[in-house]
N, CA, C and O atoms as a GROMACS GRO file, in nm:
protein
  600
    1GLY      N    1   0.079  -0.119   0.000
    1GLY     CA    2   0.000   0.000   0.000
    1GLY      C    3   0.084   0.126   0.000
    1GLY      O    4   0.114   0.182  -0.105
    2LYS      N    5   0.122   0.170   0.122
    2LYS     CA    6   0.192   0.298   0.134
    2LYS      C    7   0.331   0.290   0.070
    2LYS      O    8   0.376   0.385   0.007
    3LEU      N    9   0.398   0.176   0.088
    3LEU     CA   10   0.531   0.160   0.031
    3LEU      C   11   0.525   0.162  -0.121
    3LEU      O   12   0.611   0.221  -0.186
    4THR      N   13   0.425   0.096  -0.179
    4THR     CA   14   0.408   0.096  -0.324
    4THR      C   15   0.379   0.236  -0.375
    4THR      O   16   0.437   0.278  -0.475
    5ASN      N   17   0.290   0.309  -0.307
    5ASN     CA   18   0.260   0.446  -0.348
    5ASN      C   19   0.384   0.534  -0.339
    5ASN      O   20   0.408   0.617  -0.428
    6LEU      N   21   0.463   0.518  -0.234
    6LEU     CA   22   0.585   0.596  -0.218
    6LEU      C   23   0.684   0.563  -0.330
    6LEU      O   24   0.749   0.652  -0.384
    7PHE      N   25   0.694   0.434  -0.364
    7PHE     CA   26   0.782   0.392  -0.473
    7PHE      C   27   0.739   0.458  -0.604
    7PHE      O   28   0.822   0.512  -0.677
    8HIS      N   29   0.609   0.453  -0.635
    8HIS     CA   30   0.557   0.513  -0.758
    8HIS      C   31   0.582   0.664  -0.760
    8HIS      O   32   0.612   0.720  -0.864
    9PHE      N   33   0.568   0.728  -0.646
    9PHE     CA   34   0.593   0.871  -0.637
    9PHE      C   35   0.739   0.903  -0.672
    9PHE      O   36   0.765   0.997  -0.747
   10PHE      N   37   0.834   0.823  -0.619
   10PHE     CA   38   0.975   0.849  -0.647
   10PHE      C   39   1.010   0.818  -0.793
   10PHE      O   40   1.093   0.888  -0.852
   11VAL      N   41   0.949   0.717  -0.849
   11VAL     CA   42   0.971   0.688  -0.991
   11VAL      C   43   0.920   0.805  -1.074
   11VAL      O   44   0.988   0.850  -1.166
   12PHE      N   45   0.800   0.854  -1.043
   12PHE     CA   46   0.743   0.968  -1.113
   12PHE      C   47   0.834   1.090  -1.098
   12PHE      O   48   0.861   1.159  -1.196
   13LEU      N   49   0.880   1.116  -0.977
   13LEU     CA   50   0.966   1.231  -0.950
   13LEU      C   51   1.096   1.221  -1.029
   13LEU      O   52   1.143   1.321  -1.083
   14SER      N   53   1.156   1.102  -1.036
   14SER     CA   54   1.281   1.088  -1.112
   14SER      C   55   1.258   1.108  -1.261
   14SER      O   56   1.344   1.162  -1.330
   15LEU      N   57   1.142   1.064  -1.313
   15LEU     CA   58   1.110   1.088  -1.453
   15LEU      C   59   1.095   1.236  -1.482
   15LEU      O   60   1.146   1.285  -1.582
   16VAL      N   61   1.026   1.306  -1.395
   16VAL     CA   62   1.008   1.451  -1.413
   16VAL      C   63   1.143   1.521  -1.412
   16VAL      O   64   1.168   1.608  -1.495
   17LYS      N   65   1.229   1.485  -1.318
   17LYS     CA   66   1.362   1.547  -1.310
   17LYS      C   67   1.444   1.518  -1.435
   17LYS      O   68   1.510   1.607  -1.487
   18SER      N   69   1.441   1.394  -1.484
   18SER     CA   70   1.520   1.360  -1.602
   18SER      C   71   1.470   1.434  -1.724
   18SER      O   72   1.549   1.473  -1.810
   19MET      N   73   1.338   1.453  -1.735
   19MET     CA   74   1.284   1.528  -1.848
   19MET      C   75   1.325   1.673  -1.840
   19MET      O   76   1.352   1.735  -1.942
   20ALA      N   77   1.329   1.728  -1.721
   20ALA     CA   78   1.366   1.868  -1.704
   20ALA      C   79   1.513   1.890  -1.734
   20ALA      O   80   1.550   1.999  -1.778
   21LEU      N   81   1.598   1.789  -1.713
   21LEU     CA   82   1.741   1.805  -1.735
   21LEU      C   83   1.780   1.784  -1.881
   21LEU      O   84   1.882   1.837  -1.925
   22GLU      N   85   1.702   1.709  -1.956
   22GLU     CA   86   1.734   1.685  -2.096
   22GLU      C   87   1.696   1.807  -2.178
   22GLU      O   88   1.586   1.860  -2.164
   23PRO      N   89   1.787   1.852  -2.265
   23PRO     CA   90   1.753   1.966  -2.349
   23PRO      C   91   1.645   1.926  -2.450
   23PRO      O   92   1.638   1.812  -2.495
   24GLU      N   93   1.563   2.022  -2.482
   24GLU     CA   94   1.456   1.998  -2.579
   24GLU      C   95   1.518   1.971  -2.716
   24GLU      O   96   1.607   2.045  -2.758
   25ARG      N   97   1.473   1.867  -2.784
   25ARG     CA   98   1.524   1.834  -2.918
   25ARG      C   99   1.451   1.919  -3.020
   25ARG      O  100   1.329   1.933  -3.016
   26ALA      N  101   1.527   1.974  -3.112
   26ALA     CA  102   1.469   2.058  -3.217
   26ALA      C  103   1.373   1.976  -3.303
   26ALA      O  104   1.402   1.862  -3.339
   27GLN      N  105   1.259   2.036  -3.336
   27GLN     CA  106   1.161   1.970  -3.423
   27GLN      C  107   1.126   2.065  -3.536
   27GLN      O  108   1.096   2.182  -3.515
   28PHE      N  109   1.131   2.010  -3.659
   28PHE     CA  110   1.100   2.088  -3.778
   28PHE      C  111   0.990   2.019  -3.856
   28PHE      O  112   0.979   1.896  -3.854
   29ASP      N  113   0.909   2.097  -3.926
   29ASP     CA  114   0.806   2.042  -4.013
   29ASP      C  115   0.876   1.965  -4.126
   29ASP      O  116   0.965   2.020  -4.191
   30LEU      N  117   0.838   1.841  -4.148
   30LEU     CA  118   0.904   1.757  -4.248
   30LEU      C  119   0.878   1.804  -4.390
   30LEU      O  120   0.957   1.774  -4.480
   31GLU      N  121   0.770   1.874  -4.414
   31GLU     CA  122   0.738   1.924  -4.548
   31GLU      C  123   0.803   2.059  -4.576
   31GLU      O  124   0.867   2.077  -4.679
   32THR      N  125   0.786   2.153  -4.483
   32THR     CA  126   0.830   2.291  -4.508
   32THR      C  127   0.964   2.324  -4.444
   32THR      O  128   1.029   2.421  -4.483
   33GLY      N  129   1.006   2.245  -4.345
   33GLY     CA  130   1.130   2.275  -4.274
   33GLY      C  131   1.113   2.381  -4.167
   33GLY      O  132   1.211   2.422  -4.104
   34ALA      N  133   0.990   2.428  -4.144
   34ALA     CA  134   0.964   2.533  -4.045
   34ALA      C  135   0.990   2.482  -3.904
   34ALA      O  136   0.964   2.366  -3.873
   35ALA      N  137   1.043   2.570  -3.820
   35ALA     CA  138   1.069   2.536  -3.680
   35ALA      C  139   0.936   2.514  -3.608
   35ALA      O  140   0.844   2.594  -3.621
   36LEU      N  141   0.927   2.403  -3.533
   36LEU     CA  142   0.803   2.370  -3.462
   36LEU      C  143   0.812   2.391  -3.311
   36LEU      O  144   0.710   2.386  -3.242
   37ASN      N  145   0.933   2.414  -3.260
   37ASN     CA  146   0.945   2.437  -3.116
   37ASN      C  147   1.059   2.535  -3.089
   37ASN      O  148   1.128   2.578  -3.181
   38ALA      N  149   1.076   2.570  -2.962
   38ALA     CA  150   1.176   2.671  -2.925
   38ALA      C  151   1.318   2.626  -2.959
   38ALA      O  152   1.399   2.709  -3.001
   39ALA      N  153   1.349   2.498  -2.942
   39ALA     CA  154   1.484   2.450  -2.974
   39ALA      C  155   1.514   2.466  -3.122
   39ALA      O  156   1.625   2.504  -3.159
   40ALA      N  157   1.417   2.437  -3.207
   40ALA     CA  158   1.435   2.453  -3.351
   40ALA      C  159   1.449   2.600  -3.387
   40ALA      O  160   1.534   2.637  -3.469
   41ALA      N  161   1.366   2.684  -3.328
   41ALA     CA  162   1.374   2.828  -3.354
   41ALA      C  163   1.510   2.882  -3.313
   41ALA      O  164   1.565   2.970  -3.380
   42GLN      N  165   1.566   2.830  -3.203
   42GLN     CA  166   1.698   2.875  -3.158
   42GLN      C  167   1.807   2.834  -3.257
   42GLN      O  168   1.899   2.911  -3.283
   43LEU      N  169   1.797   2.713  -3.313
   43LEU     CA  170   1.894   2.670  -3.414
   43LEU      C  171   1.889   2.762  -3.536
   43LEU      O  172   1.993   2.800  -3.590
   44VAL      N  173   1.768   2.796  -3.580
   44VAL     CA  174   1.753   2.886  -3.694
   44VAL      C  175   1.811   3.023  -3.662
   44VAL      O  176   1.882   3.082  -3.744
   45GLN      N  177   1.781   3.073  -3.543
   45GLN     CA  178   1.833   3.204  -3.502
   45GLN      C  179   1.986   3.201  -3.497
   45GLN      O  180   2.051   3.295  -3.543
   46ASN      N  181   2.045   3.095  -3.441
   46ASN     CA  182   2.191   3.083  -3.437
   46ASN      C  183   2.250   3.080  -3.577
   46ASN      O  184   2.355   3.141  -3.602
   47SER      N  185   2.184   3.010  -3.668
   47SER     CA  186   2.231   3.002  -3.806
   47SER      C  187   2.232   3.140  -3.871
   47SER      O  188   2.327   3.176  -3.940
   48ARG      N  189   2.125   3.216  -3.850
   48ARG     CA  190   2.118   3.351  -3.908
   48ARG      C  191   2.225   3.442  -3.848
   48ARG      O  192   2.286   3.522  -3.920
   49ALA      N  193   2.247   3.431  -3.718
   49ALA     CA  194   2.349   3.513  -3.653
   49ALA      C  195   2.488   3.477  -3.705
   49ALA      O  196   2.571   3.564  -3.728
   50ASP      N  197   2.513   3.347  -3.723
   50ASP     CA  198   2.642   3.303  -3.776
   50ASP      C  199   2.662   3.354  -3.919
   50ASP      O  200   2.772   3.396  -3.955
   51ALA      N  201   2.556   3.351  -4.000
   51ALA     CA  202   2.567   3.400  -4.137
   51ALA      C  203   2.600   3.548  -4.138
   51ALA      O  204   2.681   3.594  -4.218
   52ALA      N  205   2.537   3.625  -4.049
   52ALA     CA  206   2.566   3.769  -4.040
   52ALA      C  207   2.711   3.791  -3.998
   52ALA      O  208   2.779   3.876  -4.055
   53ARG      N  209   2.759   3.716  -3.900
   53ARG     CA  210   2.899   3.728  -3.857
   53ARG      C  211   2.993   3.689  -3.971
   53ARG      O  212   3.099   3.750  -3.989
   54SER      N  213   2.955   3.588  -4.048
   54SER     CA  214   3.037   3.544  -4.159
   54SER      C  215   3.048   3.654  -4.265
   54SER      O  216   3.156   3.680  -4.316
   55ARG      N  217   2.935   3.718  -4.296
   55ARG     CA  218   2.938   3.828  -4.393
   55ARG      C  219   3.023   3.944  -4.340
   55ARG      O  220   3.099   4.004  -4.416
   56ASN      N  221   3.010   3.975  -4.210
   56ASN     CA  222   3.090   4.082  -4.151
   56ASN      C  223   3.238   4.048  -4.156
   56ASN      O  224   3.321   4.135  -4.182
   57ALA      N  225   3.272   3.923  -4.130
   57ALA     CA  226   3.412   3.880  -4.134
   57ALA      C  227   3.467   3.892  -4.275
   57ALA      O  228   3.583   3.930  -4.294
   58LYS      N  229   3.385   3.861  -4.374
   58LYS     CA  230   3.429   3.872  -4.513
   58LYS      C  231   3.456   4.017  -4.549
   58LYS      O  232   3.556   4.048  -4.614
   59MET      N  233   3.367   4.108  -4.506
   59MET     CA  234   3.388   4.249  -4.534
   59MET      C  235   3.514   4.300  -4.465
   59MET      O  236   3.591   4.377  -4.523
   60ALA      N  237   3.536   4.258  -4.341
   60ALA     CA  238   3.654   4.302  -4.267
   60ALA      C  239   3.782   4.249  -4.331
   60ALA      O  240   3.887   4.313  -4.322
   61ALA      N  241   3.774   4.134  -4.393
   61ALA     CA  242   3.892   4.074  -4.454
   61ALA      C  243   3.942   4.153  -4.574
   61ALA      O  244   4.060   4.142  -4.610
   62HIS      N  245   3.857   4.234  -4.634
   62HIS     CA  246   3.899   4.316  -4.747
   62HIS      C  247   3.997   4.424  -4.703
   62HIS      O  248   4.080   4.469  -4.782
   63THR      N  249   3.988   4.465  -4.577
   63THR     CA  250   4.076   4.571  -4.528
   63THR      C  251   4.197   4.516  -4.454
   63THR      O  252   4.300   4.582  -4.450
   64ALA      N  253   4.187   4.398  -4.394
   64ALA     CA  254   4.300   4.340  -4.320
   64ALA      C  255   4.296   4.188  -4.331
   64ALA      O  256   4.198   4.126  -4.291
   65ARG      N  257   4.401   4.130  -4.385
   65ARG     CA  258   4.408   3.984  -4.397
   65ARG      C  259   4.437   3.922  -4.261
   65ARG      O  260   4.515   3.976  -4.183
   66ASP      N  261   4.376   3.809  -4.234
   66ASP     CA  262   4.400   3.736  -4.110
   66ASP      C  263   4.539   3.672  -4.118
   66ASP      O  264   4.569   3.601  -4.214
   67PRO      N  265   4.623   3.695  -4.016
   67PRO     CA  266   4.757   3.637  -4.022
   67PRO      C  267   4.759   3.485  -4.006
   67PRO      O  268   4.860   3.421  -4.038
   68VAL      N  269   4.651   3.426  -3.956
   68VAL     CA  270   4.646   3.280  -3.939
   68VAL      C  271   4.604   3.219  -4.073
   68VAL      O  272   4.487   3.219  -4.109
   69LEU      N  273   4.703   3.167  -4.143
   69LEU     CA  274   4.674   3.109  -4.274
   69LEU      C  275   4.665   2.957  -4.262
   69LEU      O  276   4.735   2.896  -4.181
   70GLY      N  277   4.579   2.899  -4.340
   70GLY     CA  278   4.572   2.755  -4.347
   70GLY      C  279   4.487   2.686  -4.243
   70GLY      O  280   4.480   2.563  -4.244
   71ILE      N  281   4.422   2.758  -4.153
   71ILE     CA  282   4.341   2.692  -4.050
   71ILE      C  283   4.228   2.611  -4.116
   71ILE      O  284   4.192   2.503  -4.067
   72LEU      N  285   4.174   2.662  -4.225
   72LEU     CA  286   4.066   2.590  -4.293
   72LEU      C  287   4.118   2.467  -4.366
   72LEU      O  288   4.042   2.374  -4.394
   73ASP      N  289   4.248   2.466  -4.398
   73ASP     CA  290   4.305   2.350  -4.467
   73ASP      C  291   4.297   2.223  -4.383
   73ASP      O  292   4.295   2.112  -4.438
   74ASP      N  293   4.292   2.238  -4.252
   74ASP     CA  294   4.287   2.121  -4.163
   74ASP      C  295   4.147   2.061  -4.150
   74ASP      O  296   4.131   1.955  -4.089
   75ILE      N  297   4.048   2.128  -4.205
   75ILE     CA  298   3.908   2.082  -4.192
   75ILE      C  299   3.873   1.996  -4.314
   75ILE      O  300   3.887   2.043  -4.427
   76PRO      N  301   3.827   1.873  -4.293
   76PRO     CA  302   3.788   1.788  -4.406
   76PRO      C  303   3.675   1.851  -4.486
   76PRO      O  304   3.582   1.910  -4.430
   77VAL      N  305   3.684   1.839  -4.618
   77VAL     CA  306   3.581   1.894  -4.706
   77VAL      C  307   3.449   1.820  -4.687
   77VAL      O  308   3.342   1.881  -4.687
   78VAL      N  309   3.456   1.688  -4.670
   78VAL     CA  310   3.335   1.606  -4.662
   78VAL      C  311   3.339   1.517  -4.538
   78VAL      O  312   3.440   1.452  -4.510
   79HIS      N  313   3.228   1.515  -4.466
   79HIS     CA  314   3.206   1.415  -4.362
   79HIS      C  315   3.062   1.366  -4.378
   79HIS      O  316   2.967   1.439  -4.348
   80ILE      N  317   3.048   1.244  -4.426
   80ILE     CA  318   2.916   1.184  -4.447
   80ILE      C  319   2.916   1.049  -4.378
   80ILE      O  320   2.994   0.960  -4.412
   81ASP      N  321   2.827   1.034  -4.281
   81ASP     CA  322   2.813   0.905  -4.214
   81ASP      C  323   2.735   0.810  -4.304
   81ASP      O  324   2.644   0.853  -4.375
   82PRO      N  325   2.767   0.680  -4.301
   82PRO     CA  326   2.693   0.582  -4.381
   82PRO      C  327   2.544   0.583  -4.345
   82PRO      O  328   2.507   0.600  -4.228
   83GLY      N  329   2.460   0.566  -4.446
   83GLY     CA  330   2.315   0.565  -4.426
   83GLY      C  331   2.251   0.678  -4.505
   83GLY      O  332   2.315   0.742  -4.589
   84THR      N  333   2.125   0.703  -4.476
   84THR     CA  334   2.051   0.811  -4.542
   84THR      C  335   2.023   0.920  -4.441
   84THR      O  336   1.960   0.895  -4.338
   85TRP      N  337   2.069   1.040  -4.470
   85TRP     CA  338   2.058   1.152  -4.377
   85TRP      C  339   2.034   1.281  -4.454
   85TRP      O  340   2.055   1.289  -4.575
   86LYS      N  341   1.989   1.382  -4.380
   86LYS     CA  342   1.989   1.517  -4.435
   86LYS      C  343   2.136   1.560  -4.438
   86LYS      O  344   2.214   1.522  -4.351
   87TYR      N  345   2.171   1.639  -4.539
   87TYR     CA  346   2.307   1.693  -4.542
   87TYR      C  347   2.298   1.844  -4.558
   87TYR      O  348   2.196   1.898  -4.600
   88VAL      N  349   2.407   1.910  -4.524
   88VAL     CA  350   2.413   2.054  -4.535
   88VAL      C  351   2.548   2.092  -4.595
   88VAL      O  352   2.652   2.034  -4.561
   89GLN      N  353   2.545   2.190  -4.686
   89GLN     CA  354   2.668   2.246  -4.740
   89GLN      C  355   2.689   2.381  -4.672
   89GLN      O  356   2.599   2.465  -4.670
   90ILE      N  357   2.808   2.400  -4.616
   90ILE     CA  358   2.837   2.520  -4.537
   90ILE      C  359   2.959   2.590  -4.595
   90ILE      O  360   3.060   2.528  -4.625
   91ARG      N  361   2.947   2.722  -4.611
   91ARG     CA  362   3.063   2.803  -4.648
   91ARG      C  363   3.127   2.850  -4.519
   91ARG      O  364   3.068   2.927  -4.444
   92LEU      N  365   3.248   2.802  -4.492
   92LEU     CA  366   3.323   2.842  -4.373
   92LEU      C  367   3.413   2.958  -4.409
   92LEU      O  368   3.468   2.965  -4.519
   93ARG      N  369   3.429   3.051  -4.312
   93ARG     CA  370   3.516   3.166  -4.334
   93ARG      C  371   3.600   3.191  -4.210
   93ARG      O  372   3.552   3.184  -4.097
   94LYS      N  373   3.725   3.221  -4.235
   94LYS     CA  374   3.816   3.265  -4.130
   94LYS      C  375   3.902   3.373  -4.193
   94LYS      O  376   3.984   3.344  -4.281
   95GLY      N  377   3.884   3.497  -4.150
   95GLY     CA  378   3.958   3.606  -4.212
   95GLY      C  379   3.919   3.615  -4.359
   95GLY      O  380   3.801   3.622  -4.392
   96GLY      N  381   4.016   3.616  -4.445
   96GLY     CA  382   3.990   3.624  -4.588
   96GLY      C  383   3.981   3.489  -4.656
   96GLY      O  384   3.963   3.482  -4.778
   97GLU      N  385   3.994   3.381  -4.580
   97GLU     CA  386   3.990   3.246  -4.637
   97GLU      C  387   3.848   3.191  -4.634
   97GLU      O  388   3.770   3.222  -4.543
   98GLU      N  389   3.814   3.109  -4.733
   98GLU     CA  390   3.682   3.044  -4.741
   98GLU      C  391   3.701   2.897  -4.778
   98GLU      O  392   3.799   2.859  -4.842
   99LYS      N  393   3.605   2.816  -4.735
   99LYS     CA  394   3.606   2.675  -4.772
   99LYS      C  395   3.464   2.622  -4.767
   99LYS      O  396   3.390   2.650  -4.672
  100LEU      N  397   3.424   2.547  -4.868
  100LEU     CA  398   3.295   2.480  -4.869
  100LEU      C  399   3.312   2.340  -4.812
  100LEU      O  400   3.404   2.267  -4.849
  101VAL      N  401   3.221   2.303  -4.720
  101VAL     CA  402   3.223   2.170  -4.662
  101VAL      C  403   3.083   2.110  -4.668
  101VAL      O  404   2.984   2.183  -4.675
  102VAL      N  405   3.077   1.978  -4.665
  102VAL     CA  406   2.950   1.906  -4.664
  102VAL      C  407   2.948   1.817  -4.540
  102VAL      O  408   3.046   1.749  -4.510
  103ARG      N  409   2.836   1.820  -4.469
  103ARG     CA  410   2.822   1.739  -4.349
  103ARG      C  411   2.688   1.668  -4.348
  103ARG      O  412   2.584   1.728  -4.373
  104ALA      N  413   2.692   1.538  -4.318
  104ALA     CA  414   2.572   1.455  -4.296
  104ALA      C  415   2.606   1.365  -4.179
  104ALA      O  416   2.680   1.268  -4.194
  105ILE      N  417   2.552   1.397  -4.064
  105ILE     CA  418   2.591   1.331  -3.940
  105ILE      C  419   2.483   1.233  -3.894
  105ILE      O  420   2.365   1.268  -3.887
  106ARG      N  421   2.526   1.112  -3.865
  106ARG     CA  422   2.436   1.004  -3.821
  106ARG      C  423   2.345   1.052  -3.708
  106ARG      O  424   2.390   1.112  -3.610
  107GLY      N  425   2.216   1.023  -3.723
  107GLY     CA  426   2.120   1.051  -3.617
  107GLY      C  427   2.060   1.190  -3.619
  107GLY      O  428   1.965   1.217  -3.546
  108LEU      N  429   2.115   1.280  -3.701
  108LEU     CA  430   2.059   1.416  -3.707
  108LEU      C  431   1.959   1.420  -3.821
  108LEU      O  432   1.991   1.391  -3.936
  109ARG      N  433   1.836   1.458  -3.787
  109ARG     CA  434   1.727   1.448  -3.884
  109ARG      C  435   1.706   1.575  -3.965
  109ARG      O  436   1.634   1.573  -4.065
  110PHE      N  437   1.767   1.685  -3.924
  110PHE     CA  438   1.738   1.812  -3.990
  110PHE      C  439   1.866   1.884  -4.030
  110PHE      O  440   1.972   1.866  -3.969
  111HIS      N  441   1.855   1.966  -4.135
  111HIS     CA  442   1.969   2.043  -4.183
  111HIS      C  443   2.027   2.131  -4.072
  111HIS      O  444   2.148   2.138  -4.055
  112ALA      N  445   1.940   2.197  -3.998
  112ALA     CA  446   1.985   2.289  -3.893
  112ALA      C  447   2.066   2.216  -3.786
  112ALA      O  448   2.159   2.273  -3.730
  113GLU      N  449   2.031   2.092  -3.758
  113GLU     CA  450   2.107   2.015  -3.659
  113GLU      C  451   2.247   1.983  -3.710
  113GLU      O  452   2.343   1.989  -3.633
  114ASN      N  453   2.260   1.949  -3.838
  114ASN     CA  454   2.391   1.925  -3.898
  114ASN      C  455   2.475   2.052  -3.895
  114ASN      O  456   2.594   2.048  -3.864
  115TYR      N  457   2.412   2.163  -3.927
  115TYR     CA  458   2.483   2.291  -3.925
  115TYR      C  459   2.532   2.323  -3.784
  115TYR      O  460   2.649   2.356  -3.764
  116GLU      N  461   2.444   2.312  -3.687
  116GLU     CA  462   2.480   2.347  -3.549
  116GLU      C  463   2.589   2.254  -3.495
  116GLU      O  464   2.681   2.301  -3.428
  117ALA      N  465   2.580   2.125  -3.523
  117ALA     CA  466   2.682   2.031  -3.476
  117ALA      C  467   2.818   2.065  -3.536
  117ALA      O  468   2.921   2.056  -3.469
  118THR      N  469   2.819   2.104  -3.663
  118THR     CA  470   2.944   2.142  -3.729
  118THR      C  471   3.000   2.271  -3.671
  118THR      O  472   3.119   2.281  -3.642
  119MET      N  473   2.913   2.371  -3.655
  119MET     CA  474   2.960   2.502  -3.609
  119MET      C  475   3.003   2.500  -3.463
  119MET      O  476   3.086   2.582  -3.423
  120ARG      N  477   2.950   2.410  -3.383
  120ARG     CA  478   2.997   2.398  -3.244
  120ARG      C  479   3.146   2.367  -3.240
  120ARG      O  480   3.217   2.408  -3.148
  121LYS      N  481   3.193   2.295  -3.341
  121LYS     CA  482   3.336   2.262  -3.349
  121LYS      C  483   3.417   2.375  -3.410
  121LYS      O  484   3.537   2.386  -3.384
  122MET      N  485   3.354   2.460  -3.491
  122MET     CA  486   3.426   2.565  -3.563
  122MET      C  487   3.438   2.696  -3.484
  122MET      O  488   3.541   2.763  -3.488
  123ARG      N  489   3.332   2.732  -3.414
  123ARG     CA  490   3.329   2.863  -3.346
  123ARG      C  491   3.446   2.887  -3.251
  123ARG      O  492   3.497   2.999  -3.248
  124PRO      N  493   3.491   2.787  -3.173
  124PRO     CA  494   3.605   2.814  -3.083
  124PRO      C  495   3.731   2.860  -3.156
  124PRO      O  496   3.819   2.920  -3.094
  125PHE      N  497   3.740   2.835  -3.286
  125PHE     CA  498   3.857   2.875  -3.365
  125PHE      C  499   3.832   3.004  -3.442
  125PHE      O  500   3.913   3.043  -3.527
  126GLY      N  501   3.720   3.070  -3.413
  126GLY     CA  502   3.688   3.195  -3.482
  126GLY      C  503   3.643   3.175  -3.625
  126GLY      O  504   3.650   3.267  -3.707
  127ILE      N  505   3.596   3.055  -3.656
  127ILE     CA  506   3.549   3.024  -3.790
  127ILE      C  507   3.399   3.050  -3.796
  127ILE      O  508   3.324   3.004  -3.711
  128HIS      N  509   3.358   3.124  -3.898
  128HIS     CA  510   3.217   3.156  -3.919
  128HIS      C  511   3.165   3.070  -4.034
  128HIS      O  512   3.243   3.023  -4.117
  129GLY      N  513   3.034   3.051  -4.038
  129GLY     CA  514   2.977   2.970  -4.144
  129GLY      C  515   2.838   3.015  -4.182
  129GLY      O  516   2.768   3.080  -4.105
  130GLU      N  517   2.802   2.979  -4.304
  130GLU     CA  518   2.664   3.001  -4.348
  130GLU      C  519   2.622   2.886  -4.438
  130GLU      O  520   2.702   2.834  -4.516
  131VAL      N  521   2.496   2.848  -4.426
  131VAL     CA  522   2.442   2.739  -4.506
  131VAL      C  523   2.422   2.790  -4.648
  131VAL      O  524   2.360   2.894  -4.670
  132VAL      N  525   2.476   2.715  -4.745
  132VAL     CA  526   2.459   2.753  -4.885
  132VAL      C  527   2.389   2.643  -4.965
  132VAL      O  528   2.362   2.661  -5.084
  133GLY      N  529   2.360   2.530  -4.901
  133GLY     CA  530   2.291   2.423  -4.972
  133GLY      C  531   2.262   2.307  -4.879
  133GLY      O  532   2.302   2.306  -4.763
  134GLY      N  533   2.193   2.210  -4.934
  134GLY     CA  534   2.161   2.092  -4.855
  134GLY      C  535   2.057   2.007  -4.925
  134GLY      O  536   2.007   2.043  -5.032
  135GLY      N  537   2.025   1.898  -4.865
  135GLY     CA  538   1.926   1.805  -4.920
  135GLY      C  539   1.934   1.674  -4.843
  135GLY      O  540   1.959   1.673  -4.723
  136ARG      N  541   1.911   1.565  -4.915
  136ARG     CA  542   1.922   1.432  -4.853
  136ARG      C  543   2.032   1.357  -4.928
  136ARG      O  544   2.054   1.377  -5.048
  137ILE      N  545   2.100   1.270  -4.854
  137ILE     CA  546   2.210   1.194  -4.914
  137ILE      C  547   2.208   1.053  -4.858
  137ILE      O  548   2.180   1.030  -4.740
  138ASN      N  549   2.239   0.958  -4.945
  138ASN     CA  550   2.256   0.819  -4.902
  138ASN      C  551   2.398   0.779  -4.936
  138ASN      O  552   2.442   0.791  -5.050
  139TYR      N  553   2.468   0.730  -4.835
  139TYR     CA  554   2.606   0.686  -4.854
  139TYR      C  555   2.617   0.540  -4.813
  139TYR      O  556   2.591   0.503  -4.699
  140ASP      N  557   2.655   0.456  -4.910
  140ASP     CA  558   2.675   0.313  -4.887
  140ASP      C  559   2.821   0.281  -4.918
  140ASP      O  560   2.856   0.255  -5.033
  141PRO      N  561   2.908   0.283  -4.814
  141PRO     CA  562   3.051   0.263  -4.839
  141PRO      C  563   3.085   0.123  -4.892
  141PRO      O  564   3.183   0.108  -4.965
  142GLU      N  565   3.007   0.022  -4.856
  142GLU     CA  566   3.035  -0.113  -4.904
  142GLU      C  567   3.016  -0.123  -5.055
  142GLU      O  568   3.094  -0.188  -5.124
  143ARG      N  569   2.912  -0.058  -5.105
  143ARG     CA  570   2.886  -0.059  -5.249
  143ARG      C  571   2.955   0.057  -5.321
  143ARG      O  572   2.948   0.068  -5.443
  144LYS      N  573   3.022   0.144  -5.242
  144LYS     CA  574   3.088   0.263  -5.296
  144LYS      C  575   2.989   0.347  -5.376
  144LYS      O  576   3.014   0.385  -5.490
  145LEU      N  577   2.874   0.375  -5.312
  145LEU     CA  578   2.765   0.444  -5.378
  145LEU      C  579   2.719   0.562  -5.294
  145LEU      O  580   2.696   0.550  -5.173
  146VAL      N  581   2.706   0.677  -5.360
  146VAL     CA  582   2.652   0.796  -5.296
  146VAL      C  583   2.537   0.845  -5.383
  146VAL      O  584   2.554   0.865  -5.504
  147SER      N  585   2.419   0.864  -5.323
  147SER     CA  586   2.303   0.918  -5.394
  147SER      C  587   2.262   1.046  -5.325
  147SER      O  588   2.243   1.050  -5.204
  148ILE      N  589   2.248   1.152  -5.404
  148ILE     CA  590   2.208   1.283  -5.350
  148ILE      C  591   2.076   1.321  -5.414
  148ILE      O  592   2.058   1.308  -5.535
  149TYR      N  593   1.984   1.367  -5.331
  149TYR     CA  594   1.854   1.409  -5.383
  149TYR      C  595   1.795   1.515  -5.293
  149TYR      O  596   1.834   1.529  -5.177
  150GLY      N  597   1.700   1.590  -5.348
  150GLY     CA  598   1.632   1.693  -5.268
  150GLY      C  599   1.706   1.823  -5.264
  150GLY      O  600   1.659   1.918  -5.201
   0.00000   0.00000   0.00000
């Protein structure tokens, strides 16, 4: 009786706490790509802010070249996990240097998630980025086959 109720209460309490600690996963409309919740809206907002910083960095590079050369050379052009995923093409900028990269990361269902995961690794190095393309991609390394669509 009372012990069972107390047990159920603590199980319920631990579930509530675990839900509160987990960050909200971004959700986008599968047809339109529109943000459906606050986490998705934040990803879109971050992407727009990064694009603005990238444009500003490009304008600033016309007046002063960044002395750090080659930082973008260390970044792989393509990272595609095996399977079928959304992919994103990103123009990376550091000073006056630019590089186009493609990312399709296992488990990420939306373009904005691929962008954000990539930029989390780039921002600490002062690298800015903007999305310039994307779609869906299937990569089958065993058959040496890549299919791009959308």
